[in-house]
Each structure stands twice: as structure tokens, then as C-alpha cells.
C-alpha positions in Angstrom: 23.4 47.4 -37.3 23.4 48.0 -33.5 21.0 45.3 -33.4 23.0 42.8 -35.4 26.0 43.5 -33.1 24.0 42.9 -30.1 22.8 39.5 -31.5 26.4 38.8 -32.4 27.4 39.4 -28.8 25.2 36.6 -27.7 25.9 34.2 -30.6 28.4 31.6 -29.2 30.2 29.4 -31.4 32.4 26.4 -30.3 36.2 26.6 -31.7 37.8 23.4 -32.0 41.4 23.5 -31.3 43.5 20.3 -32.3 46.8 20.2 -30.0 49.4 17.4 -30.3 49.7 15.6 -26.7 47.2 17.4 -25.1 44.6 15.4 -23.2 41.0 15.2 -24.9 37.9 17.0 -24.2 39.1 20.2 -22.3 37.0 23.3 -22.6 38.4 26.9 -22.2 36.3 30.0 -21.5 37.5 33.4 -20.7 36.2 36.8 -19.8 32.7 36.2 -18.5 32.3 39.5 -16.6 29.5 38.3 -14.9 26.8 41.0 -14.2 23.0 41.4 -14.0 22.5 42.2 -17.7 24.4 39.3 -19.1 24.0 36.6 -16.4 21.2 34.8 -18.4 23.7 34.6 -21.3 26.6 33.3 -18.9 24.0 30.5 -17.7 23.5 29.5 -21.7 27.3 29.5 -22.1 27.6 27.0 -18.8 24.6 25.0 -20.4 26.4 24.6 -23.4 29.7 23.7 -21.9 28.1 20.9 -19.7 26.2 19.8 -23.0 29.8 19.2 -24.3 30.2 16.9 -21.3 34.2 18.0 -21.0 36.8 16.4 -18.9 37.9 19.8 -17.6 37.0 23.4 -17.7 39.6 26.1 -17.6 38.6 29.7 -17.1 41.0 32.5 -18.0 39.8 35.4 -15.9 37.7 38.6 -15.7 35.0 36.9 -13.7 33.9 40.5 -12.4 33.6 43.8 -14.0 35.2 45.6 -10.9 32.1 47.7 -10.1 30.1 45.3 -8.2 29.4 45.6 -4.3 29.2 41.8 -3.9 29.8 38.3 -5.6 26.4 37.0 -5.6 26.3 36.5 -9.3 29.3 34.5 -9.2 27.3 31.7 -7.6 26.6 30.8 -11.2 29.6 28.7 -11.5 28.2 26.0 -9.3 26.2 24.8 -12.1 29.4 23.4 -14.0 29.3 19.9 -14.1 33.2 19.2 -14.7 36.1 20.1 -12.5 37.1 23.8 -13.0 40.4 25.6 -12.8 40.9 29.3 -13.4 43.1 32.3 -13.0 42.1 36.1 -12.2 42.2 39.0 -14.8 42.7 42.6 -14.4 38.9 43.4 -13.6 39.1 41.1 -10.8 41.8 43.4 -9.3 39.9 46.4 -10.5 43.0 47.5 -12.6 42.6 49.0 -16.1 38.7 48.6 -16.1 37.8 51.8 -18.0 39.0 53.5 -21.1 41.8 55.7 -19.7 43.3 53.3 -17.1 43.0 50.6 -19.7 45.3 52.7 -22.1 47.5 53.6 -19.3 48.0 49.9 -18.5 48.5 49.0 -22.0 51.3 51.3 -22.4 52.7 50.6 -18.8 52.9 46.8 -20.1 54.8 47.8 -23.3 57.1 49.9 -21.5 57.8 47.2 -18.7 60.5 44.5 -19.0 58.2 41.5 -18.7 61.2 39.4 -19.5 64.6 40.6 -18.7 67.9 38.7 -18.7 65.7 35.4 -18.7 63.9 36.4 -15.7 59.9 37.0 -15.8 59.3 40.3 -13.9 56.2 42.5 -14.0 56.8 44.1 -10.7 57.0 47.5 -12.4 53.2 47.1 -12.9 52.6 46.9 -9.3 51.7 50.6 -8.5 49.6 49.9 -5.5 46.4 50.4 -7.7 45.2 46.6 -7.5 42.4 46.0 -5.1 43.9 42.9 -3.5 40.9 42.7 -1.0 38.5 42.7 -3.8 40.4 39.8 -5.6 40.7 37.8 -2.4 37.1 38.0 -2.0 36.4 37.1 -5.5 38.7 34.1 -5.3 37.2 33.0 -1.9 33.4 32.9 -3.6 34.7 31.1 -6.7 36.5 28.6 -4.6 33.0 28.0 -2.5 31.2 27.6 -5.9 33.6 24.9 -7.1 36.1 26.9 -9.2 39.6 26.3 -8.1 41.6 29.6 -8.5 45.4 29.2 -9.3 47.0 32.5 -8.1 50.9 31.8 -9.3 50.3 28.1 -8.5 49.9 24.9 -10.4 47.8 21.7 -10.4 48.5 18.2 -11.4 45.4 16.6 -13.0 44.8 13.1 -14.5 42.5 13.1 -17.5 41.8 9.7 -18.8 45.0 8.3 -17.6 47.0 11.2 -19.2 48.7 13.8 -16.7 48.0 17.4 -17.3 50.0 20.1 -15.4 48.1 23.5 -15.2 50.1 26.5 -14.2 48.0 29.4 -13.3 49.7 32.9 -13.5 48.0 35.6 -11.8 47.2 39.2 -13.5 50.0 40.6 -15.1 48.2 44.1 -15.4 47.7 44.1 -11.8 51.5 43.6 -11.3 50.6 40.2 -9.5 52.1 37.6 -12.0 54.8 35.5 -10.4 55.0 32.3 -12.2 55.6 29.3 -9.9 58.6 27.0 -10.1 57.2 23.9 -11.6 58.6 20.4 -11.4 60.3 18.7 -14.1 57.7 16.4 -15.9 56.7 14.6 -18.9 53.2 15.5 -18.5 51.5 18.0 -20.9 52.3 21.5 -19.5 49.6 24.1 -20.1 49.9 27.7 -18.7 46.6 29.7 -18.0 47.1 33.5 -18.0 44.8 36.4 -18.7 46.6 39.0 -20.5 48.6 37.6 -23.5 51.1 40.6 -23.5 52.4 39.5 -20.0 53.2 35.9 -21.4 56.8 34.5 -21.7 58.3 31.7 -23.6 57.8 29.2 -20.7 58.7 25.5 -20.9 55.3 24.7 -21.9 53.3 22.6 -24.5 50.5 25.5 -24.6 49.7 28.9 -23.3 46.1 29.9 -23.0 45.1 33.5 -22.6 42.1 36.0 -23.2 41.6 39.6 -22.0 41.3 41.1 -25.7 37.7 40.0 -26.2 39.1 39.2 -29.8 39.3 43.0 -30.5 35.3 42.8 -30.1 34.9 44.8 -33.5 37.0 43.1 -35.9 37.0 45.0 -39.1 38.7 43.7 -42.2 42.0 45.6 -41.8 42.0 44.7 -37.9 41.5 41.0 -39.0 44.2 41.1 -41.5 46.8 42.4 -39.1 45.7 39.8 -36.6 46.2 37.2 -39.0 49.6 38.5 -40.0 50.6 38.5 -36.4 51.1 42.4 -36.4 48.6 42.3 -33.6 47.6 39.7 -31.3 43.9 39.7 -30.5 42.6 36.3 -31.2 43.5 32.8 -32.5 46.7 30.3 -32.3 50.0 32.3 -32.5 52.6 29.5 -33.3 55.5 30.9 -34.7 59.6 31.4 -34.2 59.8 28.3 -32.3 57.9 29.9 -29.3 55.2 28.3 -27.1 52.2 28.1 -28.9 49.6 30.6 -27.6 45.9 30.6 -28.0 44.0 33.9 -27.3 40.2 33.5 -26.9 37.6 36.0 -28.0 35.9 35.4 -24.5 32.2 34.7 -23.9 31.0 38.1 -22.8 31.8 41.7 -23.9 32.6 45.3 -22.7 29.3 47.2 -22.7 28.3 50.2 -24.6 25.5 52.3 -23.0 24.8 48.9 -21.1 24.7 46.8 -24.2 27.1 44.4 -25.0 28.0 44.6 -28.8 30.3 42.7 -31.1 31.1 42.7 -34.9 32.9 39.7 -36.8 34.0 38.7 -33.6 31.5 36.0 -31.9 32.1 34.9 -28.5 33.7 31.6 -28.3 33.9 28.3 -26.2 37.2 26.5 -26.9 37.2 22.9 -27.2 40.6 21.0 -27.1 40.9 17.9 -28.7 37.4 16.7 -28.7 36.2 13.3 -28.4 34.0 11.6 -30.8 30.9 12.2 -28.7 31.8 16.1 -28.4 32.2 16.1 -32.1 28.7 14.9 -32.6 27.4 17.3 -30.0 28.7 20.3 -32.2 28.0 18.7 -35.7 
């Protein structure tokens, strides 16, 4: 059983997401947690992304584990062949990176007023535990290797003559999320965040999130609760007129005794509005 779960943690699948109005050929990945034990897997993911020839690559944070002493492994991103935009996650601030502190962050998030009186506010989560120097160093390294990091910032991108507005919101668990004021626009507007629990009903066409690893061990009862929207671990959540949100299962996993494991929850590359060429590539 353990052998199967270790295999599944490396068996990346491509998930096709059809979103009305979005530009074609965007790839979204998240939660790479780059380290020595998975860097070959990350390279394989990048090779697969490049094979899809995306118009743009979006990365949803948790580049780091939070335990590294330098960011040499992040040089792997220079192999991406397409423009890349990203946000940082809680591991990139060394917040909630183990069991006890992760549970503490989970309950703190639920207790905080993420949206109060129409204003987005996660300031109660900024308790001084975030390692901003670590995050700054990581962000600088990513920029040096071709990944533009949006920390409460936005970017306008032209994709095949269609404008895309990417709004990057920093890590909510770290208490750093402070969504920027964005201009009024008819462009397709996409919010890129890490923790789905720290989102709001922004004036956007789509929210992309990660963080959950899809639950990592998606047993039948958990899967049913996710499908019913009782819990939000993976997939598209589009109800009650709120901004559609896709929570990715991510490309890497948390380790157990140094081994990445998954069950019924394959890592994924998300492909938004694929071109005919991309559909042929995954057929």
C-alpha cells in the first residue's frame, strides 16, 4: 500500500479546466515544495509543462519547505519556457509548516474576520511569526530565475490579443495578504492566492488557490464531503453566485518519514482553456 501511495505521489495528471472568457492555454501549478528528495519530480513537472507549450504559467506558492538554508534548488524554474507569475505561500514565510503550528493557523484563520463589513482583513493573523527575510530572499531568487512574484500586486498580460489581469495576493496564513486596488477593466480578471480559506468574493472572473494538496489522502468519505462542498480540498467551487474558485491538488506533497505519499489524490497540472495543439498533446 505504501508503495502504491509513493507511486501516486509522482503520477501527475493534467486537469483540463474550461472557463468562459479566459485566455487559452494557461497552465496553473502549485505547492512544489522544492527539496533534494523531490527535485527530479519537479523537473519532470516542468518538462511536462513545457511540452504543453503554455501561453503563461501561474504558480500558487509554497515553493519552499521552510527548512532550507539557501534557495539553490529554486534555480530549477529557469527551465520554464513560458512567462511565469506566482504568489508566495505559508511555507515561504515559515508559518504553519508542521502539524501543531498548521493546526493553530487553521483555527486562527477560522476565528479571524477575513471579510468584515465588506473589507478584507487578515491582520489578526500577523502575529510576528512570519519570517519576512526568508520570504524576501526566496522571492528575489525566484525573480532571478524568471518567475515574477506578485506580492499584493497585479500584472496586465496580453495573451493572443486578449488581456488578462492577474492579481496576486500574498499569504493569508502569514498575515501578509493585502489585496491591491485594481483598475476598472473589461479584461478577464484572475486572482492568484495560496490559502483558499483566505479568499473573498472579489470582483473577479476566477480565483486559483492551492495549499490543501487536495487533502493528499482522499478517502471515500472525505471525497464525498469535498464533492458536496462541506469541506474544500480540491476542484472547482462555483456556487451561490460567488467568484468561481479552483483549488488545485498541487504537484508535490508533504512527506512522511522523508517519502511523499498520496492516496486517491494525484498531483496535477491544471490546463485552462486548452488549444487544439495542447489537447492533442494530452490525448
